[in-house]
N, CA, C, O and the ligand as a Tripos MOL2 file, in Angstrom:
@<TRIPOS>MOLECULE
protein
  305   303    77     0     0
PROTEIN
NO_CHARGES

@<TRIPOS>ATOM
      1 N           0.8330   -1.1950    0.0000 N.3       1 MET1
      2 CA          0.0000    0.0000    0.0000 C.3       1 MET1
      3 C           0.8690    1.2460    0.0000 C.2       1 MET1
      4 O           0.6970    2.1270   -0.8430 O.2       1 MET1
      5 N           1.7940    1.3240    0.9330 N.am      2 ALA2
      6 CA          2.7010    2.4700    0.9560 C.3       2 ALA2
      7 C           3.9720    2.0900    0.2070 C.2       2 ALA2
      8 O           4.9160    1.5670    0.7990 O.2       2 ALA2
      9 N           3.9930    2.3540   -1.0900 N.am      3 ASN3
     10 CA          5.2100    2.0210   -1.8150 C.3       3 ASN3
     11 C           6.2720    3.0810   -1.5830 C.2       3 ASN3
     12 O           6.0100    4.1220   -0.9820 O.2       3 ASN3
     13 N           7.4580    2.8030   -2.0630 N.am      4 ALA4
     14 CA          8.5960    3.6450   -1.7080 C.3       4 ALA4
     15 C           8.4180    5.0860   -2.1850 C.2       4 ALA4
     16 O           8.9800    6.0110   -1.6000 O.2       4 ALA4
     17 N           7.6280    5.2740   -3.2560 N.am      5 GLY5
     18 CA          7.4590    6.6180   -3.7850 C.3       5 GLY5
     19 C           6.4860    7.4780   -3.0150 C.2       5 GLY5
     20 O           6.4090    8.6880   -3.2250 O.2       5 GLY5
     21 N           5.7350    6.8430   -2.1120 N.am      6 CYS6
     22 CA          4.7010    7.5850   -1.4090 C.3       6 CYS6
     23 C           5.2530    8.2180   -0.1430 C.2       6 CYS6
     24 O           5.8440    7.5440    0.7010 O.2       6 CYS6
     25 N           5.0540    9.5170   -0.0250 N.am      7 SER7
     26 CA          5.3740   10.1370    1.2560 C.3       7 SER7
     27 C           4.1230   10.8350    1.7620 C.2       7 SER7
     28 O           3.4530   11.5590    1.0250 O.2       7 SER7
     29 N           3.8300   10.6070    3.0030 N.am      8 HIS8
     30 CA          2.5580   11.0580    3.5410 C.3       8 HIS8
     31 C           2.7140   12.2910    4.4130 C.2       8 HIS8
     32 O           3.6120   12.3980    5.2490 O.2       8 HIS8
     33 N           1.7980   13.2130    4.1760 N.am      9 GLN9
     34 CA          1.7530   14.4480    4.9370 C.3       9 GLN9
     35 C           0.5580   14.3470    5.8740 C.2       9 GLN9
     36 O          -0.5530   14.0470    5.4380 O.2       9 GLN9
     37 N           0.7810   14.5950    7.1520 N.am     10 THR10
     38 CA         -0.3270   14.5600    8.1040 C.3      10 THR10
     39 C          -1.1030   15.8680    8.0310 C.2      10 THR10
     40 O          -0.5540   16.9480    8.2530 O.2      10 THR10
     41 N          -2.3940   15.7510    7.7140 N.am     11 LEU11
     42 CA         -3.2510   16.9360    7.5980 C.3      11 LEU11
     43 C          -3.8740   17.2820    8.9390 C.2      11 LEU11
     44 O          -4.0290   18.4540    9.2820 O.2      11 LEU11
     45 N          -4.2260   16.2600    9.6860 N.am     12 ALA12
     46 CA         -4.8650   16.4870   10.9820 C.3      12 ALA12
     47 C          -4.6810   15.2460   11.8260 C.2      12 ALA12
     48 O          -4.6320   14.1260   11.3170 O.2      12 ALA12
     49 N          -4.5810   15.4620   13.1240 N.am     13 SER13
     50 CA         -4.4320   14.3310   14.0220 C.3      13 SER13
     51 C          -5.0920   14.6590   15.3470 C.2      13 SER13
     52 O          -4.8180   15.6930   15.9560 O.2      13 SER13
     53 N          -5.9520   13.7760   15.7800 N.am     14 THR14
     54 CA         -6.5750   13.9360   17.0890 C.3      14 THR14
     55 C          -6.2990   12.6730   17.8980 C.2      14 THR14
     56 O          -5.6140   11.7600   17.4380 O.2      14 THR14
     57 N          -6.8320   12.6420   19.0840 N.am     15 ARG15
     58 CA         -6.6640   11.4690   19.9460 C.3      15 ARG15
     59 C          -7.2550   10.2280   19.2730 C.2      15 ARG15
     60 O          -6.8190    9.1080   19.5400 O.2      15 ARG15
     61 N          -8.2360   10.4240   18.4120 N.am     16 VAL16
     62 CA         -8.9940    9.3190   17.8510 C.3      16 VAL16
     63 C          -8.5690    8.9740   16.4240 C.2      16 VAL16
     64 O          -8.5190    7.8040   16.0460 O.2      16 VAL16
     65 N          -8.2700    9.9900   15.6530 N.am     17 ALA17
     66 CA         -8.0630    9.7480   14.2310 C.3      17 ALA17
     67 C          -6.9570   10.6250   13.6580 C.2      17 ALA17
     68 O          -6.6730   11.7160   14.1510 O.2      17 ALA17
     69 N          -6.3440   10.1040   12.5990 N.am     18 THR18
     70 CA         -5.3380   10.8590   11.8670 C.3      18 THR18
     71 C          -5.6930   10.8290   10.3920 C.2      18 THR18
     72 O          -6.0760    9.7870    9.8600 O.2      18 THR18
     73 N          -5.5660   11.9680    9.7340 N.am     19 VAL19
     74 CA         -5.8080   12.0500    8.2970 C.3      19 VAL19
     75 C          -4.5050   12.4460    7.6180 C.2      19 VAL19
     76 O          -3.8680   13.4420    7.9600 O.2      19 VAL19
     77 N          -4.1350   11.6180    6.6360 N.am     20 GLN20
     78 CA         -2.9040   11.8940    5.9140 C.3      20 GLN20
     79 C          -3.1780   11.9620    4.4230 C.2      20 GLN20
     80 O          -4.1190   11.3510    3.9160 O.2      20 GLN20
     81 N          -2.3380   12.7160    3.7330 N.am     21 ARG21
     82 CA         -2.4330   12.8150    2.2930 C.3      21 ARG21
     83 C          -1.1040   12.3620    1.6990 C.2      21 ARG21
     84 O          -0.0310   12.7290    2.1780 O.2      21 ARG21
     85 N          -1.2020   11.5590    0.6480 N.am     22 CYS22
     86 CA          0.0070   11.1510   -0.0440 C.3      22 CYS22
     87 C           0.4340   12.2830   -0.9700 C.2      22 CYS22
     88 O          -0.3130   12.6970   -1.8560 O.2      22 CYS22
     89 N           1.6360   12.7680   -0.7500 N.am     23 VAL23
     90 CA          2.1180   13.8960   -1.5320 C.3      23 VAL23
     91 C           2.3370   13.4790   -2.9840 C.2      23 VAL23
     92 O           2.3010   14.3160   -3.8860 O.2      23 VAL23
     93 N           2.5600   12.2080   -3.2030 N.am     24 ASP24
     94 CA          2.8860   11.7270   -4.5480 C.3      24 ASP24
     95 C           1.6540   11.4170   -5.3770 C.2      24 ASP24
     96 O           1.5490   11.8780   -6.5140 O.2      24 ASP24
     97 N           0.7190   10.6460   -4.8360 N.am     25 CYS25
     98 CA         -0.4300   10.2410   -5.6460 C.3      25 CYS25
     99 C          -1.7160   10.9350   -5.2070 C.2      25 CYS25
    100 O          -2.7450   10.7760   -5.8620 O.2      25 CYS25
    101 N          -1.6840   11.7010   -4.1150 N.am     26 GLY26
    102 CA         -2.8420   12.4920   -3.7220 C.3      26 GLY26
    103 C          -3.9040   11.7170   -2.9730 C.2      26 GLY26
    104 O          -4.9080   12.3020   -2.5660 O.2      26 GLY26
    105 N          -3.7200   10.4170   -2.7770 N.am     27 SER27
    106 CA         -4.7340    9.6620   -2.0520 C.3      27 SER27
    107 C          -4.7370   10.0820   -0.5820 C.2      27 SER27
    108 O          -3.7210   10.5090   -0.0350 O.2      27 SER27
    109 N          -5.8970    9.9490    0.0290 N.am     28 LEU28
    110 CA         -6.0470   10.3210    1.4230 C.3      28 LEU28
    111 C          -6.1870    9.0580    2.2440 C.2      28 LEU28
    112 O          -6.8080    8.0910    1.8030 O.2      28 LEU28
    113 N          -5.6220    9.0580    3.4170 N.am     29 SER29
    114 CA         -5.8220    7.9280    4.3060 C.3      29 SER29
    115 C          -6.2870    8.4200    5.6630 C.2      29 SER29
    116 O          -5.7750    9.3950    6.2130 O.2      29 SER29
    117 N          -7.2770    7.7080    6.1810 N.am     30 VAL30
    118 CA         -7.8500    8.0190    7.4820 C.3      30 VAL30
    119 C          -7.5230    6.8500    8.3960 C.2      30 VAL30
    120 O          -7.8580    5.7040    8.0980 O.2      30 VAL30
    121 N          -6.8780    7.1400    9.4920 N.am     31 HIS31
    122 CA         -6.4990    6.1090   10.4530 C.3      31 HIS31
    123 C          -7.3260    6.2860   11.7140 C.2      31 HIS31
    124 O          -7.3020    7.3430   12.3430 O.2      31 HIS31
    125 N          -8.0520    5.2490   12.0740 N.am     32 VAL32
    126 CA         -8.8480    5.2690   13.3050 C.3      32 VAL32
    127 C          -8.4790    4.0140   14.0790 C.2      32 VAL32
    128 O          -8.8430    2.9030   13.6930 O.2      32 VAL32
    129 N          -7.7550    4.1990   15.1720 N.am     33 GLY33
    130 CA         -7.3000    3.0400   15.9300 C.3      33 GLY33
    131 C          -6.5450    2.0990   15.0120 C.2      33 GLY33
    132 O          -5.6280    2.5240   14.3090 O.2      33 GLY33
    133 N          -6.9160    0.8280   15.0070 N.am     34 PRO34
    134 CA         -6.2040   -0.1450   14.1810 C.3      34 PRO34
    135 C          -6.6540   -0.1260   12.7210 C.2      34 PRO34
    136 O          -6.1030   -0.8620   11.9020 O.2      34 PRO34
    137 N          -7.6230    0.6830   12.3870 N.am     35 LEU35
    138 CA         -8.1750    0.6880   11.0390 C.3      35 LEU35
    139 C          -7.5990    1.8240   10.2100 C.2      35 LEU35
    140 O          -7.3630    2.9250   10.7060 O.2      35 LEU35
    141 N          -7.3810    1.5280    8.9380 N.am     36 SER36
    142 CA         -6.9540    2.5540    7.9950 C.3      36 SER36
    143 C          -7.8170    2.4730    6.7550 C.2      36 SER36
    144 O          -8.0570    1.3910    6.2200 O.2      36 SER36
    145 N          -8.2780    3.6140    6.3080 N.am     37 PHE37
    146 CA         -9.0420    3.6860    5.0700 C.3      37 PHE37
    147 C          -8.2730    4.5430    4.0880 C.2      37 PHE37
    148 O          -7.8680    5.6620    4.4020 O.2      37 PHE37
    149 N          -8.0780    4.0090    2.9050 N.am     38 ARG38
    150 CA         -7.4440    4.8220    1.8780 C.3      38 ARG38
    151 C          -8.5090    5.2290    0.8730 C.2      38 ARG38
    152 O          -9.2170    4.3820    0.3300 O.2      38 ARG38
    153 N          -8.6190    6.5080    0.6340 N.am     39 LEU39
    154 CA         -9.7190    7.0470   -0.1520 C.3      39 LEU39
    155 C          -9.1950    8.0420   -1.1710 C.2      39 LEU39
    156 O          -8.1930    8.7180   -0.9400 O.2      39 LEU39
    157 N          -9.8870    8.1220   -2.3070 N.am     40 ASP40
    158 CA         -9.5730    9.2430   -3.1940 C.3      40 ASP40
    159 C         -10.3280   10.4720   -2.6980 C.2      40 ASP40
    160 O         -11.1380   10.3870   -1.7750 O.2      40 ASP40
    161 N         -10.0540   11.6030   -3.3170 N.am     41 ALA41
    162 CA        -10.5940   12.8670   -2.7980 C.3      41 ALA41
    163 C         -12.1180   12.8480   -2.7650 C.2      41 ALA41
    164 O         -12.7180   13.3230   -1.8020 O.2      41 ALA41
    165 N         -12.7560   12.3010   -3.8120 N.am     42 ALA42
    166 CA        -14.2190   12.2930   -3.8740 C.3      42 ALA42
    167 C         -14.7980   11.4110   -2.7770 C.2      42 ALA42
    168 O         -15.7840   11.7750   -2.1360 O.2      42 ALA42
    169 N         -14.1880   10.2530   -2.5630 N.am     43 ALA43
    170 CA        -14.6750    9.3540   -1.5250 C.3      43 ALA43
    171 C         -14.4810    9.9840   -0.1520 C.2      43 ALA43
    172 O         -15.3290    9.8440    0.7290 O.2      43 ALA43
    173 N         -13.3580   10.6810    0.0240 N.am     44 TYR44
    174 CA        -13.1080   11.3500    1.2930 C.3      44 TYR44
    175 C         -14.1750   12.4130    1.5660 C.2      44 TYR44
    176 O         -14.6800   12.5290    2.6820 O.2      44 TYR44
    177 N         -14.5080   13.1870    0.5250 N.am     45 GLU45
    178 CA        -15.5510   14.2030    0.6770 C.3      45 GLU45
    179 C         -16.8790   13.5470    1.0740 C.2      45 GLU45
    180 O         -17.6190   14.0690    1.9080 O.2      45 GLU45
    181 N         -17.1650   12.3960    0.4620 N.am     46 GLY46
    182 CA        -18.3910   11.6850    0.8050 C.3      46 GLY46
    183 C         -18.3880   11.2150    2.2440 C.2      46 GLY46
    184 O         -19.4110   11.2770    2.9250 O.2      46 GLY46
    185 N         -17.2440   10.7460    2.7060 N.am     47 LEU47
    186 CA        -17.1310   10.3080    4.0990 C.3      47 LEU47
    187 C         -17.3320   11.4790    5.0560 C.2      47 LEU47
    188 O         -18.0570   11.3750    6.0450 O.2      47 LEU47
    189 N         -16.6810   12.5900    4.7420 N.am     48 VAL48
    190 CA        -16.7990   13.7700    5.5980 C.3      48 VAL48
    191 C         -18.2360   14.2690    5.6260 C.2      48 VAL48
    192 O         -18.7430   14.6660    6.6760 O.2      48 VAL48
    193 N         -18.8870   14.2480    4.4700 N.am     49 ALA49
    194 CA        -20.2770   14.7000    4.4050 C.3      49 ALA49
    195 C         -21.1600   13.8260    5.2860 C.2      49 ALA49
    196 O         -22.0300   14.3300    5.9970 O.2      49 ALA49
    197 N         -20.9360   12.5170    5.2390 N.am     50 ALA50
    198 CA        -21.7340   11.6030    6.0580 C.3      50 ALA50
    199 C         -21.4770   11.8500    7.5440 C.2      50 ALA50
    200 O         -22.4130   11.8570    8.3430 O.2      50 ALA50
    201 N         -20.2170   12.0540    7.9130 N.am     51 LEU51
    202 CA        -19.8830   12.2880    9.3170 C.3      51 LEU51
    203 C         -20.4910   13.5920    9.8090 C.2      51 LEU51
    204 O         -21.0320   13.6590   10.9130 O.2      51 LEU51
    205 N         -20.3980   14.6190    8.9860 N.am     52 ASN52
    206 CA        -20.9580   15.9070    9.3770 C.3      52 ASN52
    207 C         -22.4670   15.8370    9.5260 C.2      52 ASN52
    208 O         -23.0390   16.3710   10.4770 O.2      52 ASN52
    209 N         -23.1010   15.1720    8.5730 N.am     53 GLU53
    210 CA        -24.5540   15.0710    8.6260 C.3      53 GLU53
    211 C         -24.9770   14.2780    9.8630 C.2      53 GLU53
    212 O         -25.9260   14.6470   10.5550 O.2      53 GLU53
    213 N         -24.2650   13.1890   10.1310 N.am     54 ALA54
    214 CA        -24.5830   12.3790   11.3090 C.3      54 ALA54
    215 C         -24.4090   13.1920   12.5810 C.2      54 ALA54
    216 O         -25.1890   13.0570   13.5240 O.2      54 ALA54
    217 N         -23.3950   14.0260   12.6050 N.am     55 ARG55
    218 CA        -23.1510   14.8220   13.8050 C.3      55 ARG55
    219 C         -24.2740   15.8240   14.0310 C.2      55 ARG55
    220 O         -24.7400   16.0150   15.1540 O.2      55 ARG55
    221 N         -24.6990   16.4620   12.9420 N.am     56 VAL56
    222 CA        -25.7900   17.4270   13.0520 C.3      56 VAL56
    223 C         -27.0570   16.7380   13.5680 C.2      56 VAL56
    224 O         -27.7190   17.2370   14.4780 O.2      56 VAL56
    225 N         -27.3840   15.5920   12.9800 N.am     57 VAL57
    226 CA        -28.5910   14.8680   13.3870 C.3      57 VAL57
    227 C         -28.4710   14.4100   14.8380 C.2      57 VAL57
    228 O         -29.4190   14.5140   15.6160 O.2      57 VAL57
    229 N         -27.2850   13.9010   15.1870 N.am     58 LEU58
    230 CA        -27.0650   13.4160   16.5440 C.3      58 LEU58
    231 C         -27.2590   14.5300   17.5640 C.2      58 LEU58
    232 O         -27.9370   14.3520   18.5760 O.2      58 LEU58
    233 N         -26.6540   15.6830   17.2820 N.am     59 HIS59
    234 CA        -26.7760   16.8010   18.2180 C.3      59 HIS59
    235 C         -28.2240   17.2800   18.3190 C.2      59 HIS59
    236 O         -28.6990   17.6410   19.3950 O.2      59 HIS59
    237 N         -28.9110   17.2760   17.1820 N.am     60 ARG60
    238 CA        -30.3100   17.7070   17.1870 C.3      60 ARG60
    239 C         -31.1430   16.7560   18.0440 C.2      60 ARG60
    240 O         -31.9820   17.1810   18.8390 O.2      60 ARG60
    241 N         -30.8910   15.4600   17.8630 N.am     61 GLU61
    242 CA        -31.6740   14.4770   18.6180 C.3      61 GLU61
    243 C         -31.3460   14.5350   20.1030 C.2      61 GLU61
    244 O         -32.2240   14.3760   20.9520 O.2      61 GLU61
    245 N         -30.0650   14.7650   20.4050 N.am     62 GLN62
    246 CA        -29.6930   14.8840   21.8180 C.3      62 GLN62
    247 C         -30.3510   16.1020   22.4400 C.2      62 GLN62
    248 O         -30.8090   16.0570   23.5820 O.2      62 GLN62
    249 N         -30.3940   17.1900   21.6830 N.am     63 ALA63
    250 CA        -31.0320   18.4100   22.1840 C.3      63 ALA63
    251 C         -32.5220   18.1670   22.4050 C.2      63 ALA63
    252 O         -33.0940   18.6080   23.4020 O.2      63 ALA63
    253 N         -33.1410   17.4590   21.4600 N.am     64 LEU64
    254 CA        -34.5640   17.1570   21.6000 C.3      64 LEU64
    255 C         -34.8130   16.2760   22.8140 C.2      64 LEU64
    256 O         -35.7620   16.4830   23.5710 O.2      64 LEU64
    257 N         -33.9300   15.2790   22.9870 N.am     65 GLU65
    258 CA        -34.0960   14.3810   24.1290 C.3      65 GLU65
    259 C         -33.9660   15.1400   25.4480 C.2      65 GLU65
    260 O         -34.7390   14.9240   26.3820 O.2      65 GLU65
    261 N         -32.9800   16.0280   25.5090 N.am     66 GLN66
    262 CA        -32.7870   16.7910   26.7370 C.3      66 GLN66
    263 C         -33.9750   17.7000   26.9900 C.2      66 GLN66
    264 O         -34.4540   17.8280   28.1160 O.2      66 GLN66
    265 N         -34.4460   18.3360   25.9060 N.am     67 GLY67
    266 CA        -35.6200   19.1870   26.0430 C.3      67 GLY67
    267 C         -36.8230   18.3790   26.4800 C.2      67 GLY67
    268 O         -37.6270   18.8080   27.3070 O.2      67 GLY67
    269 N         -36.9220   17.1720   25.8850 N.am     68 HIS68
    270 CA        -38.0430   16.3010   26.2150 C.3      68 HIS68
    271 C         -37.9780   15.8870   27.6830 C.2      68 HIS68
    272 O         -38.9810   15.9300   28.3950 O.2      68 HIS68
    273 N         -36.7800   15.4820   28.1290 N.am     69 PHE69
    274 CA        -36.6460   15.0330   29.5050 C.3      69 PHE69
    275 C         -36.9830   16.1500   30.4780 C.2      69 PHE69
    276 O         -37.6390   15.9180   31.4940 O.2      69 PHE69
    277 N         -36.5330   17.3680   30.1660 N.am     70 SER70
    278 CA        -36.7210   18.4490   31.1250 C.3      70 SER70
    279 C         -38.1650   18.9490   31.1500 C.2      70 SER70
    280 O         -38.5940   19.5810   32.1160 O.2      70 SER70
    281 N         -38.9160   18.6610   30.0730 N.am     71 SER71
    282 CA        -40.2870   19.1710   30.0320 C.3      71 SER71
    283 C         -41.3130   18.0230   29.9750 C.2      71 SER71
    284 O         -42.4700   18.2310   29.6090 O.2      71 SER71
    285 N         -40.8730   16.8210   30.3410 N.am     72 THR72
    286 CA        -41.7560   15.6700   30.2610 C.3      72 THR72
    287 C         -43.0210   15.8600   31.1050 C.2      72 THR72
    288 O         -44.1310   15.5490   30.6730 O.2      72 THR72
    289 N         -42.8260   16.3700   32.2960 N.am     73 ARG73
    290 CA        -43.9840   16.5160   33.1970 C.3      73 ARG73
    291 C         -45.0080   17.4650   32.5950 C.2      73 ARG73
    292 O         -46.2130   17.2120   32.6280 O.2      73 ARG73
    293 N         -44.5030   18.5620   32.0460 N.am     74 GLY74
    294 CA        -45.3950   19.5680   31.5250 C.3      74 GLY74
    295 C         -46.1570   19.0840   30.2940 C.2      74 GLY74
    296 O         -47.3310   19.4100   30.1210 O.2      74 GLY74
    297 N         -45.4790   18.2970   29.4260 N.am     75 GLN75
    298 CA        -46.0950   17.9430   28.1600 C.3      75 GLN75
    299 C         -46.9040   16.6490   28.2430 C.2      75 GLN75
    300 O         -47.8730   16.4710   27.5040 O.2      75 GLN75
    301 N         -46.5060   15.7480   29.1410 N.am     76 ALA76
    302 CA        -47.1810   14.4670   29.1840 C.3      76 ALA76
    303 C         -48.4980   14.6200   29.9250 C.2      76 ALA76
    304 O         -49.2370   13.6480   30.0790 O.2      76 ALA76
    305 ZN          0.8250    7.5610   -2.8780 Zn       77 ZN77
@<TRIPOS>BOND
     1     1     2 1
     2     2     3 1
     3     3     4 2
     4     3     5 am
     5     5     6 1
     6     6     7 1
     7     7     8 2
     8     7     9 am
     9     9    10 1
    10    10    11 1
    11    11    12 2
    12    11    13 am
    13    13    14 1
    14    14    15 1
    15    15    16 2
    16    15    17 am
    17    17    18 1
    18    18    19 1
    19    19    20 2
    20    19    21 am
    21    21    22 1
    22    22    23 1
    23    23    24 2
    24    23    25 am
    25    25    26 1
    26    26    27 1
    27    27    28 2
    28    27    29 am
    29    29    30 1
    30    30    31 1
    31    31    32 2
    32    31    33 am
    33    33    34 1
    34    34    35 1
    35    35    36 2
    36    35    37 am
    37    37    38 1
    38    38    39 1
    39    39    40 2
    40    39    41 am
    41    41    42 1
    42    42    43 1
    43    43    44 2
    44    43    45 am
    45    45    46 1
    46    46    47 1
    47    47    48 2
    48    47    49 am
    49    49    50 1
    50    50    51 1
    51    51    52 2
    52    51    53 am
    53    53    54 1
    54    54    55 1
    55    55    56 2
    56    55    57 am
    57    57    58 1
    58    58    59 1
    59    59    60 2
    60    59    61 am
    61    61    62 1
    62    62    63 1
    63    63    64 2
    64    63    65 am
    65    65    66 1
    66    66    67 1
    67    67    68 2
    68    67    69 am
    69    69    70 1
    70    70    71 1
    71    71    72 2
    72    71    73 am
    73    73    74 1
    74    74    75 1
    75    75    76 2
    76    75    77 am
    77    77    78 1
    78    78    79 1
    79    79    80 2
    80    79    81 am
    81    81    82 1
    82    82    83 1
    83    83    84 2
    84    83    85 am
    85    85    86 1
    86    86    87 1
    87    87    88 2
    88    87    89 am
    89    89    90 1
    90    90    91 1
    91    91    92 2
    92    91    93 am
    93    93    94 1
    94    94    95 1
    95    95    96 2
    96    95    97 am
    97    97    98 1
    98    98    99 1
    99    99   100 2
   100    99   101 am
   101   101   102 1
   102   102   103 1
   103   103   104 2
   104   103   105 am
   105   105   106 1
   106   106   107 1
   107   107   108 2
   108   107   109 am
   109   109   110 1
   110   110   111 1
   111   111   112 2
   112   111   113 am
   113   113   114 1
   114   114   115 1
   115   115   116 2
   116   115   117 am
   117   117   118 1
   118   118   119 1
   119   119   120 2
   120   119   121 am
   121   121   122 1
   122   122   123 1
   123   123   124 2
   124   123   125 am
   125   125   126 1
   126   126   127 1
   127   127   128 2
   128   127   129 am
   129   129   130 1
   130   130   131 1
   131   131   132 2
   132   131   133 am
   133   133   134 1
   134   134   135 1
   135   135   136 2
   136   135   137 am
   137   137   138 1
   138   138   139 1
   139   139   140 2
   140   139   141 am
   141   141   142 1
   142   142   143 1
   143   143   144 2
   144   143   145 am
   145   145   146 1
   146   146   147 1
   147   147   148 2
   148   147   149 am
   149   149   150 1
   150   150   151 1
   151   151   152 2
   152   151   153 am
   153   153   154 1
   154   154   155 1
   155   155   156 2
   156   155   157 am
   157   157   158 1
   158   158   159 1
   159   159   160 2
   160   159   161 am
   161   161   162 1
   162   162   163 1
   163   163   164 2
   164   163   165 am
   165   165   166 1
   166   166   167 1
   167   167   168 2
   168   167   169 am
   169   169   170 1
   170   170   171 1
   171   171   172 2
   172   171   173 am
   173   173   174 1
   174   174   175 1
   175   175   176 2
   176   175   177 am
   177   177   178 1
   178   178   179 1
   179   179   180 2
   180   179   181 am
   181   181   182 1
   182   182   183 1
   183   183   184 2
   184   183   185 am
   185   185   186 1
   186   186   187 1
   187   187   188 2
   188   187   189 am
   189   189   190 1
   190   190   191 1
   191   191   192 2
   192   191   193 am
   193   193   194 1
   194   194   195 1
   195   195   196 2
   196   195   197 am
   197   197   198 1
   198   198   199 1
   199   199   200 2
   200   199   201 am
   201   201   202 1
   202   202   203 1
   203   203   204 2
   204   203   205 am
   205   205   206 1
   206   206   207 1
   207   207   208 2
   208   207   209 am
   209   209   210 1
   210   210   211 1
   211   211   212 2
   212   211   213 am
   213   213   214 1
   214   214   215 1
   215   215   216 2
   216   215   217 am
   217   217   218 1
   218   218   219 1
   219   219   220 2
   220   219   221 am
   221   221   222 1
   222   222   223 1
   223   223   224 2
   224   223   225 am
   225   225   226 1
   226   226   227 1
   227   227   228 2
   228   227   229 am
   229   229   230 1
   230   230   231 1
   231   231   232 2
   232   231   233 am
   233   233   234 1
   234   234   235 1
   235   235   236 2
   236   235   237 am
   237   237   238 1
   238   238   239 1
   239   239   240 2
   240   239   241 am
   241   241   242 1
   242   242   243 1
   243   243   244 2
   244   243   245 am
   245   245   246 1
   246   246   247 1
   247   247   248 2
   248   247   249 am
   249   249   250 1
   250   250   251 1
   251   251   252 2
   252   251   253 am
   253   253   254 1
   254   254   255 1
   255   255   256 2
   256   255   257 am
   257   257   258 1
   258   258   259 1
   259   259   260 2
   260   259   261 am
   261   261   262 1
   262   262   263 1
   263   263   264 2
   264   263   265 am
   265   265   266 1
   266   266   267 1
   267   267   268 2
   268   267   269 am
   269   269   270 1
   270   270   271 1
   271   271   272 2
   272   271   273 am
   273   273   274 1
   274   274   275 1
   275   275   276 2
   276   275   277 am
   277   277   278 1
   278   278   279 1
   279   279   280 2
   280   279   281 am
   281   281   282 1
   282   282   283 1
   283   283   284 2
   284   283   285 am
   285   285   286 1
   286   286   287 1
   287   287   288 2
   288   287   289 am
   289   289   290 1
   290   290   291 1
   291   291   292 2
   292   291   293 am
   293   293   294 1
   294   294   295 1
   295   295   296 2
   296   295   297 am
   297   297   298 1
   298   298   299 1
   299   299   300 2
   300   299   301 am
   301   301   302 1
   302   302   303 1
   303   303   304 2
@<TRIPOS>SUBSTRUCTURE
     1 MET1         2 RESIDUE 1 A MET
     2 ALA2         6 RESIDUE 1 A ALA
     3 ASN3        10 RESIDUE 1 A ASN
     4 ALA4        14 RESIDUE 1 A ALA
     5 GLY5        18 RESIDUE 1 A GLY
     6 CYS6        22 RESIDUE 1 A CYS
     7 SER7        26 RESIDUE 1 A SER
     8 HIS8        30 RESIDUE 1 A HIS
     9 GLN9        34 RESIDUE 1 A GLN
    10 THR10       38 RESIDUE 1 A THR
    11 LEU11       42 RESIDUE 1 A LEU
    12 ALA12       46 RESIDUE 1 A ALA
    13 SER13       50 RESIDUE 1 A SER
    14 THR14       54 RESIDUE 1 A THR
    15 ARG15       58 RESIDUE 1 A ARG
    16 VAL16       62 RESIDUE 1 A VAL
    17 ALA17       66 RESIDUE 1 A ALA
    18 THR18       70 RESIDUE 1 A THR
    19 VAL19       74 RESIDUE 1 A VAL
    20 GLN20       78 RESIDUE 1 A GLN
    21 ARG21       82 RESIDUE 1 A ARG
    22 CYS22       86 RESIDUE 1 A CYS
    23 VAL23       90 RESIDUE 1 A VAL
    24 ASP24       94 RESIDUE 1 A ASP
    25 CYS25       98 RESIDUE 1 A CYS
    26 GLY26      102 RESIDUE 1 A GLY
    27 SER27      106 RESIDUE 1 A SER
    28 LEU28      110 RESIDUE 1 A LEU
    29 SER29      114 RESIDUE 1 A SER
    30 VAL30      118 RESIDUE 1 A VAL
    31 HIS31      122 RESIDUE 1 A HIS
    32 VAL32      126 RESIDUE 1 A VAL
    33 GLY33      130 RESIDUE 1 A GLY
    34 PRO34      134 RESIDUE 1 A PRO
    35 LEU35      138 RESIDUE 1 A LEU
    36 SER36      142 RESIDUE 1 A SER
    37 PHE37      146 RESIDUE 1 A PHE
    38 ARG38      150 RESIDUE 1 A ARG
    39 LEU39      154 RESIDUE 1 A LEU
    40 ASP40      158 RESIDUE 1 A ASP
    41 ALA41      162 RESIDUE 1 A ALA
    42 ALA42      166 RESIDUE 1 A ALA
    43 ALA43      170 RESIDUE 1 A ALA
    44 TYR44      174 RESIDUE 1 A TYR
    45 GLU45      178 RESIDUE 1 A GLU
    46 GLY46      182 RESIDUE 1 A GLY
    47 LEU47      186 RESIDUE 1 A LEU
    48 VAL48      190 RESIDUE 1 A VAL
    49 ALA49      194 RESIDUE 1 A ALA
    50 ALA50      198 RESIDUE 1 A ALA
    51 LEU51      202 RESIDUE 1 A LEU
    52 ASN52      206 RESIDUE 1 A ASN
    53 GLU53      210 RESIDUE 1 A GLU
    54 ALA54      214 RESIDUE 1 A ALA
    55 ARG55      218 RESIDUE 1 A ARG
    56 VAL56      222 RESIDUE 1 A VAL
    57 VAL57      226 RESIDUE 1 A VAL
    58 LEU58      230 RESIDUE 1 A LEU
    59 HIS59      234 RESIDUE 1 A HIS
    60 ARG60      238 RESIDUE 1 A ARG
    61 GLU61      242 RESIDUE 1 A GLU
    62 GLN62      246 RESIDUE 1 A GLN
    63 ALA63      250 RESIDUE 1 A ALA
    64 LEU64      254 RESIDUE 1 A LEU
    65 GLU65      258 RESIDUE 1 A GLU
    66 GLN66      262 RESIDUE 1 A GLN
    67 GLY67      266 RESIDUE 1 A GLY
    68 HIS68      270 RESIDUE 1 A HIS
    69 PHE69      274 RESIDUE 1 A PHE
    70 SER70      278 RESIDUE 1 A SER
    71 SER71      282 RESIDUE 1 A SER
    72 THR72      286 RESIDUE 1 A THR
    73 ARG73      290 RESIDUE 1 A ARG
    74 GLY74      294 RESIDUE 1 A GLY
    75 GLN75      298 RESIDUE 1 A GLN
    76 ALA76      302 RESIDUE 1 A ALA
    77 ZN77       305 GROUP 0 **** ****
């Protein structure tokens, strides 16, 4: 996978995940724990879009749940 011509530039790194770009072929790799995904730019954009959308929905649902819990007596 990482042939001798590939040199990877780290774009971002957190406690959970690291994103690297191959300076030679432009492929992106996402490392999460023991897992690595190698993606082209379009696939990476699709992954990011899915993660962002999931985060928005998750936060919305958590907010609704908290609102629901705090006003359960009043509404039920
Ligand atoms: Zn490469």
